GUTOR-936179 format. One record per atom (N, C-alpha, C, O): x negated, y, z; residue in three letters. Coordinates in steps of 0.1 Angstrom, whole numbers, padded with zeros to 4 digits, always signed. Each point is the difference from the previous one (the first is absolute). Last residue first. Example, Ala and Ser with C-alpha at 12.3 -4.5 7.8 and 13.67 -1.06 7.14 Angstrom:
// GUTOR-936179
-0128-0022+0071SER;-0009+0011+0000SER;+0008+0011+0008SER;-0005+0011+0001SER;+0002-0068-0002ALA;+0009+0012+0000ALA;-0009+0012+0000ALA;-0010+0000+0007ALA;
END
This chain:
// GUTOR-936179
-0765+0865-0336TRP;+0000+0013-0007TRP;-0012+0008+0003TRP;-0002+0011-0006TRP;+0014-0054+0026SER;+0001-0002-0014SER;+0000+0013-0009SER;+0000+0000-0012SER;-0018-0022+0062ARG;+0006+0011-0006ARG;+0000-0002-0015ARG;-0010-0003-0006ARG;+0007-0027+0053ARG;-0003+0000-0014ARG;+0007+0012-0007ARG;+0013+0000+0000ARG;-0005-0007+0046LYS;-0015+0001-0002LYS;-0003+0001-0015LYS;-0010+0007-0003LYS;+0056+0009+0027ASN;-0005-0011-0007ASN;-0015+0002-0003ASN;-0004+0011-0004ASN;+0036+0020+0026PHE;-0009-0007+0008PHE;-0006-0013-0007PHE;-0008-0007+0006PHE;+0041+0037-0027ILE;-0010+0009+0006ILE;-0011-0008+0007ILE;-0012+0003-0002ILE;+0049-0026-0019MET;-0008+0007-0010MET;-0011+0009+0006MET;-0011+0001-0005MET;+0042-0022+0034TYR;-0008-0010-0006TYR;-0009+0006-0011TYR;-0012-0003-0001TYR;+0044+0030+0021ALA;-0011-0003+0009ALA;-0009-0010-0005ALA;-0012+0000+0002ALA;+0050+0010-0028GLY;-0009+0012+0001GLY;-0012-0003+0009GLY;-0012+0003-0003GLY;+0047-0035+0002VAL;-0008+0000-0013VAL;-0010+0012+0000VAL;-0012-0002-0004VAL;+0041+0000+0041ILE;-0009-0011+0000ILE;-0008-0001-0013ILE;-0012-0002+0001ILE;+0045+0035+0002ILE;-0011+0003+0010ILE;-0010-0012+0000ILE;-0012+0003+0000ILE;+0051-0007-0026LEU;-0009+0010-0006LEU;-0012+0003+0009LEU;-0011+0001-0004LEU;+0045-0030+0020VAL;-0008-0007-0011VAL;-0010+0010-0006VAL;-0011-0003-0002VAL;+0042+0020+0033PHE;-0010-0009+0007PHE;-0009-0006-0010PHE;-0012-0001+0002PHE;+0048+0027-0018ALA;-0011+0009+0006ALA;-0010-0009+0006ALA;-0012+0003-0001ALA;+0049-0025-0016ILE;-0008+0005-0011ILE;-0011+0009+0006ILE;-0011-0001-0005ILE;+0042-0015+0036PHE;-0008-0011-0006PHE;-0009+0005-0011PHE;-0012-0004+0000PHE;+0043+0034+0017TYR;-0011-0002+0010TYR;-0009-0012-0004TYR;-0012+0001+0002TYR;+0050+0010-0028ILE;-0010+0010-0002ILE;-0012-0002+0010ILE;-0011+0004-0003ILE;+0050-0032+0004GLY;-0010-0003-0010GLY;-0011+0010-0002GLY;-0011-0003-0003GLY;+0053+0000+0031VAL;-0013+0000+0006VAL;-0011-0003-0010VAL;-0011-0002+0004VAL;+0056+0008-0020THR;+0000+0008+0012THR;-0014+0000+0007THR;-0003+0011+0005THR;+0011-0033-0047PHE;+0004+0014-0002PHE;+0000+0007+0013PHE;-0001+0013+0000PHE;-0009-0060+0000LEU;-0010+0007-0009LEU;+0004+0015-0001LEU;-0010+0009+0001LEU;+0039-0037+0022ILE;-0012+0001+0008ILE;-0010+0008-0009ILE;-0007+0009+0006ILE;+0046-0020-0027THR;+0003+0009+0011THR;-0012+0003+0008THR;-0003+0011+0003THR;+0000-0043-0037MET;+0001+0013-0006MET;+0003+0011+0011MET;-0005+0011+0000MET;+0005-0057+0012SER;-0013+0005-0003SER;+0000+0014-0006SER;-0009+0008+0003SER;+0050-0028+0007PHE;-0007+0003+0012PHE;-0014+0005-0003PHE;-0005+0009+0006PHE;+0031-0023-0042CYS;+0005+0012+0006CYS;-0007+0004+0012CYS;-0003+0012+0003CYS;-0008-0053-0022VAL;-0004+0011-0009VAL;+0004+0013+0006VAL;-0007+0010+0000VAL;+0023-0048+0022GLY;-0014+0002+0002GLY;-0006+0011-0008GLY;-0008+0008+0004GLY;+0053-0020-0011SER;-0002+0006+0013SER;-0014+0002+0003SER;-0004+0011+0005SER;+0014-0034-0044VAL;+0004+0014-0001VAL;-0002+0007+0013VAL;-0004+0012+0000VAL;-0004-0058+0000VAL;-0010+0007-0007VAL;+0003+0015-0002VAL;-0008+0009+0002VAL;+0040-0037+0018ALA;-0011+0002+0009ALA;-0012+0007-0007ALA;-0006+0009+0006ALA;+0044-0019-0031LEU;+0003+0010+0010LEU;-0011+0002+0009LEU;-0003+0012+0004LEU;-0001-0047-0035ILE;+0000+0013-0007ILE;+0003+0011+0010ILE;-0007+0011-0001ILE;+0009-0054+0018VAL;-0014+0003-0003VAL;+0000+0014-0007VAL;-0009+0008+0003VAL;+0051-0026+0005ALA;-0006+0003+0013ALA;-0015+0005-0002ALA;-0004+0009+0006ALA;+0030-0025-0043ALA;+0005+0013+0004ALA;-0007+0004+0013ALA;-0004+0012+0002ALA;-0006-0055-0018VAL;-0005+0010-0009VAL;+0004+0014+0004VAL;-0008+0010+0000VAL;+0026-0046+0023LEU;-0015+0002+0003LEU;-0006+0010-0008LEU;-0007+0009+0004LEU;+0051-0020-0014THR;+0000+0006+0014THR;-0015+0002+0004THR;-0003+0011+0005THR;+0015-0035-0045GLY;+0000+0015-0001GLY;-0001+0007+0013GLY;-0004+0012+0000GLY;+0009-0059-0004ARG;-0014+0004+0000ARG;-0001+0015-0002ARG;-0009+0006+0004ARG;+0052-0028+0021PRO;-0006+0001-0013PRO;-0014+0005+0000PRO;-0004+0008+0009PRO;+0026-0038+0031SER;-0001+0014-0005SER;-0006+0001-0014SER;-0009-0008-0003SER;+0017-0031+0034TYR;+0007+0001-0013TYR;+0000+0014-0005TYR;+0007+0004-0009TYR;-0027-0018+0051LYS;-0006-0008-0010LYS;+0007+0001-0013LYS;-0006-0004-0011LYS;-0001+0039+0052ASP;+0011-0006-0007ASP;-0006-0008-0012ASP;-0006+0005-0009ASP;-0022+0020+0040PHE;+0008-0009+0008PHE;+0012-0006-0007PHE;+0007-0009+0005PHE;-0039+0040-0026LEU;-0008-0009+0008LEU;+0009-0011+0007LEU;-0004-0011+0000LEU;+0023+0048-0026TYR;-0007-0010-0009TYR;-0007-0011+0008TYR;+0001-0012-0003TYR;+0019+0047+0027PHE;+0011-0008-0007PHE;-0007-0010-0009PHE;+0005-0012+0000PHE;-0033+0043+0021GLU;+0005-0010+0010GLU;+0011-0009-0007GLU;+0000-0012+0003GLU;-0017+0047-0029TYR;-0010-0011+0001TYR;+0005-0010+0011TYR;-0002-0012-0002TYR;+0028+0050-0006LEU;+0001-0009-0011LEU;-0010-0011+0001LEU;+0003-0012-0003LEU;-0004+0046+0036GLY;+0013-0008+0001GLY;+0001-0010-0012GLY;+0004-0011+0002GLY;-0041+0040-0001VAL;-0001-0010+0011VAL;+0013-0008+0001VAL;-0001-0012+0001VAL;-0001+0047-0032ALA;-0009-0011-0004ALA;-0001-0010+0010ALA;+0000-0012-0003ALA;+0023+0051+0013VAL;+0008-0008-0009VAL;-0008-0012-0005VAL;+0005-0011-0001VAL;-0028+0042+0028ALA;+0011-0007+0008ALA;+0008-0009-0009ALA;+0004-0011+0004ALA;-0036+0041-0023PHE;-0006-0013+0005PHE;+0010-0008+0008PHE;+0000-0012+0000PHE;+0012+0055-0014ILE;-0001-0009-0011ILE;-0005-0013+0004ILE;+0005-0011-0005ILE;-0005+0042+0038PHE;+0014-0003-0003PHE;+0001-0008-0013PHE;+0009-0009-0001PHE;-0051+0026+0015GLY;+0004-0011+0008GLY;+0014-0004-0002GLY;+0004-0012+0002GLY;-0027+0051-0020PRO;+0001-0012-0008PRO;+0003-0012+0007PRO;+0003-0011-0006PRO;-0006+0053+0030TRP;+0012-0002-0008TRP;-0001-0012-0010TRP;+0011-0005-0003TRP;-0045+0024+0037LEU;+0006-0013+0001LEU;+0013-0002-0009LEU;+0006-0011+0000LEU;-0034+0052+0005TYR;-0009-0011-0005TYR;+0008-0013-0001TYR;-0004-0009-0008TYR;+0025+0048+0023ALA;-0006+0005-0012ALA;-0009-0011-0006ALA;-0002-0001-0012ALA;+0022-0003+0055MET;+0009-0005-0011MET;-0005+0005-0014MET;+0003-0006-0010MET;-0022+0019+0053LEU;-0005-0012-0006LEU;+0008-0006-0011LEU;-0005-0007-0008LEU;+0018+0044+0036ASN;-0009+0004-0011ASN;-0006-0012-0007ASN;-0005+0001-0011ASN;+0031-0004+0050TRP;+0008-0001-0012TRP;-0008+0005-0012TRP;+0004-0002-0012TRP;-0027-0020+0056SER;+0005+0013-0005SER;+0008-0003-0013SER;-0003-0009-0007SER;-0011-0024+0044PHE;-0011+0009-0003PHE;+0004+0013-0005PHE;-0003+0010+0006PHE;+0036-0043+0008ILE;-0011+0000+0010ILE;-0011+0010-0003ILE;-0004+0008+0008ILE;+0041-0014-0038THR;+0005+0005+0013THR;-0011+0001+0010THR;+0000+0009+0009THR;-0009-0028-0051CYS;+0002+0014-0002CYS;+0005+0006+0014CYS;-0003+0012+0003CYS;-0005-0059-0006LEU;-0012+0008-0002LEU;+0002+0015+0000LEU;-0007+0008+0005LEU;+0045-0036-0004PHE;-0007+0000+0012PHE;-0013+0008-0001PHE;-0003+0008+0009PHE;+0027-0014-0048PHE;+0007+0009+0009PHE;-0007+0001+0013PHE;-0001+0010+0006PHE;-0013-0043-0037ILE;-0004+0014-0005ILE;+0006+0010+0010ILE;-0007+0010+0003ILE;+0019-0053+0005ILE;-0014+0001+0004ILE;-0005+0014-0005ILE;-0007+0007+0007ILE;+0051-0020-0019SER;-0001+0003+0014SER;-0015+0002+0005SER;-0002+0008+0009SER;+0011-0022-0053ASN;+0003+0014+0002ASN;+0000+0004+0014ASN;-0004+0011+0003ASN;-0003-0057-0013THR;-0011+0009-0005THR;+0003+0014+0002THR;-0009+0008+0004THR;+0043-0038+0007VAL;-0011-0001+0009VAL;-0012+0008-0004VAL;-0006+0007+0008VAL;+0045-0008-0036LEU;+0002+0007+0013LEU;-0012-0001+0010LEU;-0003+0010+0006LEU;+0001-0033-0048ILE;+0001+0014-0002ILE;+0001+0007+0013ILE;-0007+0010+0003ILE;+0010-0056-0003GLY;-0013+0004-0002GLY;-0001+0015-0002GLY;-0010+0007+0005GLY;+0053-0026-0001GLY;-0008-0001+0012GLY;-0014+0004-0001GLY;-0005+0007+0009GLY;+0034-0008-0047PRO;+0002+0012+0008PRO;-0007-0001+0014PRO;-0004+0010+0006PRO;-0003-0048-0034ILE;-0004+0013-0007ILE;+0003+0012+0008ILE;-0009+0008+0003ILE;+0021-0052+0012LEU;-0014+0003+0002LEU;-0004+0013-0007LEU;-0009+0007+0004LEU;+0052-0029-0008VAL;-0001+0010+0011VAL;-0014+0004+0003VAL;-0003+0009+0007VAL;+0015-0044-0039GLY;+0001+0013-0005GLY;-0001+0011+0010GLY;-0003+0012-0003GLY;+0004-0061+0011SER;-0013+0007-0001SER;+0001+0014-0006SER;-0010+0007+0001SER;+0052-0027+0027PRO;-0008-0005-0011PRO;-0013+0009-0001PRO;-0001+0010+0007PRO;+0026-0020+0041LEU;+0002+0008-0012LEU;-0009-0005-0012LEU;-0011-0006+0003LEU;+0010-0018+0038VAL;+0014+0005+0001VAL;+0003+0008-0013VAL;+0011-0001-0005VAL;-0053-0022+0022ARG;+0008-0006-0010ARG;+0015+0004+0001ARG;+0009-0008-0003ARG;-0050+0023+0027SER;+0009-0009+0008SER;+0010-0006-0010SER;+0009-0008+0005SER;-0039+0040-0022PHE;-0008-0012+0005PHE;+0008-0009+0009PHE;-0004-0011+0002PHE;+0026+0050-0019TYR;-0005-0008-0011TYR;-0007-0013+0005TYR;+0003-0011-0004TYR;+0010+0044+0035LEU;+0012-0007-0006LEU;-0004-0009-0011LEU;+0006-0011-0002LEU;-0039+0039+0020ALA;+0004-0011+0010ALA;+0012-0008-0005ALA;+0000-0012+0001ALA;-0014+0050-0026HIS;-0010-0011-0001HIS;+0004-0012+0009HIS;-0001-0011-0004HIS;+0028+0049+0006LEU;+0002-0007-0013LEU;-0010-0011-0002LEU;+0003-0010-0005LEU;-0008+0037+0043LEU;+0012-0008+0001LEU;+0003-0007-0013LEU;+0003-0012+0001LEU;-0038+0043+0000LEU;-0004-0012+0008LEU;+0012-0009+0001LEU;-0002-0012+0000LEU;+0011+0053-0020GLY;-0009-0007-0008GLY;-0005-0013+0007GLY;+0000-0011-0007GLY;+0027+0041+0031PRO;+0008-0007-0010PRO;-0009-0008-0010PRO;+0004-0011-0004PRO;-0026+0037+0038ALA;+0008-0011+0006ALA;+0009-0007-0011ALA;+0000-0012+0000ALA;-0029+0051-0010LEU;-0007-0012+0002LEU;+0009-0012+0004LEU;-0001-0011-0005LEU;+0017+0055+0003VAL;-0002-0004-0014VAL;-0007-0014+0001VAL;+0003-0008-0009VAL;+0005+0030+0049PHE;+0014-0002-0006PHE;-0001-0003-0015PHE;+0010-0005-0006PHE;-0049+0016+0031VAL;+0005-0013+0004VAL;+0013-0003-0006VAL;+0003-0012-0003VAL;-0024+0055-0002PRO;-0002-0010-0011PRO;+0003-0015+0005PRO;+0001-0008-0009PRO;+0002+0046+0040TRP;+0011-0001-0009TRP;-0003-0010-0011TRP;+0010-0006-0005TRP;-0039+0023+0044PHE;+0004-0014-0003PHE;+0012-0002-0009PHE;+0006-0011-0001PHE;-0026+0054+0015VAL;-0011-0009-0003VAL;+0005-0013-0005VAL;-0006-0006-0009VAL;+0036+0041+0021ASP;-0010+0006-0009ASP;-0011-0009-0004ASP;-0005+0001-0011ASP;+0039-0014+0043TRP;+0005+0001-0013TRP;-0010+0005-0010TRP;-0001-0004-0011TRP;-0010+0003+0057PHE;+0001-0014-0006PHE;+0005+0000-0014PHE;-0005-0007-0008PHE;+0002+0048+0031PHE;-0013-0005-0003PHE;+0001-0014-0007PHE;-0006-0003-0010PHE;+0047+0023+0025GLY;-0008+0008-0010GLY;-0013-0006-0004GLY;-0002-0002-0012GLY;+0038-0012+0045PHE;-0004-0008-0011PHE;-0008+0008-0011PHE;-0003-0006-0010PHE;+0020+0028+0049VAL;-0006-0013+0005VAL;-0006-0008-0011VAL;-0011-0006+0001VAL;+0036+0050-0001GLY;-0014-0002-0004GLY;-0007-0012+0004GLY;-0012-0002-0001GLY;+0060+0019+0004LEU;-0009+0005+0011LEU;-0015-0002-0003LEU;-0008+0005+0008LEU;+0041-0021-0038LYS;+0002+0014+0000LYS;-0009+0007+0011LYS;-0005+0011-0001LYS;+0008-0058-0002GLY;-0007+0005-0012GLY;+0000+0015+0000GLY;-0010+0007-0003GLY;+0034-0030+0036LEU;-0014-0001+0003LEU;-0008+0006-0012LEU;-0011+0006+0002LEU;+0057-0008-0008LEU;-0003+0009+0011LEU;-0015+0000+0003LEU;-0006+0011+0001LEU;+0023-0043-0032LEU;+0000+0014-0006LEU;-0003+0010+0011LEU;-0008+0010-0003LEU;+0011-0054+0017VAL;-0012+0001-0009VAL;+0000+0014-0006VAL;-0010+0007-0001VAL;+0047-0018+0027VAL;-0012+0001+0008VAL;-0012+0002-0008VAL;-0009+0009+0003VAL;+0050-0017-0026GLY;+0000+0013+0007GLY;-0013+0002+0009GLY;-0005+0011+0000GLY;+0012-0053-0021VAL;-0004+0010-0010VAL;+0000+0014+0006VAL;-0009+0008-0003VAL;+0023-0043+0031ALA;-0014-0001-0003ALA;-0004+0010-0010ALA;-0011+0006+0001ALA;+0057-0008+0009VAL;-0008+0005+0012VAL;-0015+0000-0003VAL;-0007+0009+0002VAL;+0036-0029-0034ILE;+0001+0014+0000ILE;-0008+0007+0011ILE;-0006+0010-0002ILE;+0008-0057+0001ILE;-0008+0005-0011ILE;+0001+0015-0001ILE;-0010+0007-0002ILE;+0037-0029+0034LEU;-0014-0001+0003LEU;-0009+0005-0011LEU;-0010+0007+0003LEU;+0056-0009-0011GLY;-0003+0010+0010GLY;-0015+0000+0004GLY;-0006+0010+0002GLY;+0021-0044-0031ILE;+0000+0013-0007ILE;-0003+0011+0010ILE;-0008+0009-0003ILE;+0014-0052+0021SER;-0012+0001-0008SER;-0002+0013-0007SER;-0011+0006-0001SER;+0051-0014+0026TYR;-0012+0001+0009TYR;-0013+0002-0008TYR;-0008+0008+0003TYR;+0048-0017-0026ARG;+0000+0014+0005ARG;-0012+0002+0009ARG;-0007+0011+0000ARG;+0014-0054-0015ASN;-0004+0008-0012ASN;+0000+0015+0005ASN;-0010+0007-0004ASN;+0024-0040+0034ASN;-0014-0001-0002ASN;-0005+0009-0011ASN;-0010+0006+0001ASN;+0056-0009+0007THR;-0006+0007+0011THR;-0015+0000-0002THR;-0007+0009+0003THR;+0033-0034-0033MET;+0002+0014-0002MET;-0007+0009+0011MET;-0006+0010-0003MET;
END
C-alpha cells in the first residue's frame, strides 16, 4: 500500500512539473515540431510487437496507417501546413500501406487484401495527380505552350 501511494504521488508530481514547464513555454517549440512522434511511436510499437511475435499480423494495418500519417504530419509541421493542400491523398495511401503490409507479412491473408491495397493506392495516386494538376498544372501548361511556340518560331523548316 505504501509503494502504491509513493508511485501515485510521484506520477502526480511529474505531471505537475510537466504542466508547469509547459505553461512557462519550455515545451512550446518541442511540441510544435515534434508532436507527430506521438503518432509515430504507437505505429512503430505495433510493428515491433508484431515482429517480436507478441501480437497477430492484423496490427500491421493500424501500424502502417499511423507511421504513414506521422510522416505526412512531420512534413507539414516542418515545412508548412499549406502543404496539406497537396498531401491529403496521403491519408488514402496510408490505408493502402497498412493493407499491403498485412498482405505481405501474413501468409494466410485473403487475396482481396492486396486488391484493396492496390485500388486504394491507385485512387490515392489519381487524387494526388489531380491535385497537382489543378494547383500547379497551369504553370506546366504555360511552360509547354512556351516551348511549342519557341519551337515553331525558331524551326528552320517553315511549313507556311
